[in-house]
N, C-alpha and C positions, 0 to 999 in steps of 0.2 A: 504494500500500500504506500502511496506517495506520502512523504512527510515534508514539512517546511522547517528548516533549521532556524534557530533563533540565537541572537546574541543577547547578552545581559542588558544592553542598552536599547534594544528594540522596544518601541512603544506600541501598546495594543489596548483595545477596549477590554481591560481585565477587571474593571470594577463590577462586582457581582450585582445583578439585579434582584437576587433572592427570590426568584420565581419557583425554585425547586425543580426546574426542568432537568438539570443534570442528576438529580436524585432518582430519576426514573429510567428504566431500561438500560442501565449500564452494568458493567462488571467491575467489582471492587475486590481485588486480591489482597490477601493479608499475610504478613509474616508473623511469627510467634509473638514478637514484642508488641506489634500493633494489635493483635488479638487480645493480649493482656491489657493494653491501654484502653481498649473499648470496654472490656469487662469491668475494669476499675472505674471508668467514667459512669458506667451503668449501675455500679454498686452491687454487682452479683459475682459469684465465683466464675472464673474463666471457663471451666468446664460447662457450667450452665449456659453461659453466653454462647459458647460454641454450639452446643446441642440445640439451642433455641433459634439462633440467628445466623448460623453459617451452614455451608454445604462443603462437600469434599473433604471432610475431616477437619474443617476449620480454616481452609485457605481462601475461602471466598464468602463474602457477605451474601445473605439470602435476599433476593428481591421478590417479595411476595406481598407487598403492600397494595394499596388501592391504585388502580390503573388511572393514567391521565387520559386526556381526550384523544390521544393517539394509540391507546391500548397498551401503553408501556407500564409495567408494574413498578411501584416505588420500592426503594430500599426499605427493609422493615424497621430501620431506625428513623425513618422520615415520618414526621407528624404533619398532617395537612394544616395549613394556615399557621404553622409554627416554624417548621424546618427540621434540621437534624437534632435528634434528641441526645446525641453524644458528641456534639460539635467540638468541644475542647479535646476529645480523644480521637478525633477522626484520623484515618490513616493517610499516608502520603498521596495515594491516588486521588483522594478527595481534595487534599490541600492544593495539589498542583493543577487539577483539572481546569481548563482543557489542555494544559501543557503536559507533555510526557518528558521523561528523563531517561537518559541512556549513558552508559559508560563504555567508551571505546578507547583502548590503549591507555587506560588509567585517566582518561579525560572525560569530565562530565559534560554532556551536551543536552540542551533542551530543544524541544520541537513541538509542533502540533501536526495532527493528521490532516492530509488533504492540502489543497492549494489556497483555500479560503478559510479564514479563522472560524473555528467550529461554532462559537457562540452566536455568530451572525445568523445562522440558520434558524435557531429556535428562540433566541433572545435578542432580536434586533434592537430592543430598547437600550442595550448596552452602549450603543453609539451616542446616546444622549448623556452618558455618565463619564466621569473623568477617566482619562487614559493613564495607564501606568507602564513603566518600563518593566521588563521581565524581572530584573533584579529587585525592583520595588515590590512587585507582586510576591515573589518568593519570600522576601523578608517579611512582608505582612502576613503571609500564611504560616510563618514560624515552622518552616520545613526542616531546619538544621538537624534536629535530633532524629527525625524520621528518615532523612537521607542517610544519616549515620547508621541507623538500624538496617536500612536496605543494603548498604555496602558491607556491613558486618555479616549479614546473613548470606550475601553472595560468597563471602569467604568461608562461612560454615558449610555452604553447599559444596564448595570445592573440596573441603576437608572430607566430607562424606564420600565424594567421588574418589578421592585419593585412597580411602580405606577399601572401597570396592576394587580399585586397581591392585592394591596390596594383596587382597585375598585371592585375586586372580593370578597375579604375576609373581609374587614373592613366596608362594606356598607350594609351588610345583604343579598347581592346577593347570595353568596354561601349557607348561612343559609336558604334561601328560597327554596332550593332543585334544584337550577339551574344546569343543565347538559350541556347546550349549549356552555358555555364559554370555558371549557376545551376541548370540542370536536372541537371548532374552533381553539384553540391554536394548537391542534394536526394536524389539516389539514394544517394550515399555515406553520408548520415546514416542510411539504412535498412539499410546493408550489415552483415553479420556481420563481426567483427574479422578472421577469416581471409581473407575476400574483400577487405577493405580493405588488409590487409598485402600481399596478392598484387598489388593494384593499385599500391601504392607501390613494390614491387620490392625486391630484396635490397640493392642499393647504398644506397638512401635509408633502408631499415629499419635498416641498420647505422649510418648517420649519426644516426638518431633514437634508437636504443636502445644502441648500442655506441660512443659518442664516444671518440675517442682522447685521453682525459684521464686522468692518473694518479689513483688513488684518493685522496680527501681526506675526512676526517670532517666537513668543513664543507659541507653540502648547498647553501648559498646560493652559495658560491664555485664549487662544481662546476656548478651550473645556469647561473651567469653565464658560465662558460667554455664550457659546452655551447651556450648561446645564441649567443655570439660565433662559435663554430665553425660552427654551422648558418647563421648570417648570411653568413659568408664563402663557404661552399660554395654557398649559394643565389645569392649575387651572381655567383660564377663561372659558375654554370649558367644564370642568367637575364639577366645583364647585357647580352648582345648579341642577345637575341631580337628578331625583326623581324616575322614573319608572325602573323596572328591565330590560326592554329592552334597555333603555338609558345607564344604567350601564354596561350591557353586551356589547353593541356596543363600549363604551369607553374603556373597558378592552381589547377587541379584537383589536381595533385600536392601542392602546399603545403597546401591545405585538407584533403586526405586525411590528411596527417601530423598536422595539428591535431586532426582528429576521432578518429584512433586514439589519440593521446596523451590526449585527453579521456576516452576509454573507460578507459585505464589509470589515470586519476585518479578514476574513479567517477562522472564526469559522463555525461549522457545525450546521445549524439551526434545523435540525431534532433531533440531540442529545440534543441540548439546550432545545427545546420545551418539549422533554420527561423528561428532568431533572426538568424543572420548573413545569410541570404537577405533577410530583411525590411530589414535595415540597407542591404544592397547596393541593393535596389530603391528605397529612400528617396534613394539617391544616384545614381539614374539607370540602374542595371542593369535588364535585362529578363529576365523568366522565361518 
């Protein structure tokens, strides 16, 4: 899909008209820290928030509220004639909308989809409101901690993939002539998130999305603690594996978690799985 790149000084009609249009018919993906922020703002346990208000094991907000005049259902945190009921805890996707964020070669880039600024289609009244630079908008939306969370969970995603590599390449599994593991990685890259969450299973989905860590406003600390917790649990689960089948299953499970987390961060699981498969093949794995 075509995108329009933005500089921090680009001036756009970014003052919100507060009509709630963007709270209907969209997809809002969540990382584990954002899920905890929403639950904290709601004043309920994170497990309860996930089970009531999310799908795919907690990586996406549920849009099952009242439909607008175009038949698009509202986010279930949206209250008609009021707005977002968890606005202070809203995730990065909501803070940045209609702008998207991407990291390429360690450089952060902002953009919007299409050639025409998206808000003009459904909220033309924004043209009558003050314009903001991209930098002013981002600052006003207080995105810093949420961008830090996004970047920290991209690193955690890569750590999970590295463990999947280790279980395949450093245990003798790949050297045994195994072809099942990369085939499974490829299939998982194509799976819908509900199927991937089902494959991971309830226990490991809880480990991935509901870590037993107290709320902290520091997303870097939270993600570091989450990473350590996952490493400990994976070490306990995988430390004494012996058979090729056990190693295969552990590598597939860990890669499934990496790919589902990738989806929650807005990455493309299919492209990532293909990238990781190519790396594994370069290091001796067979497809």
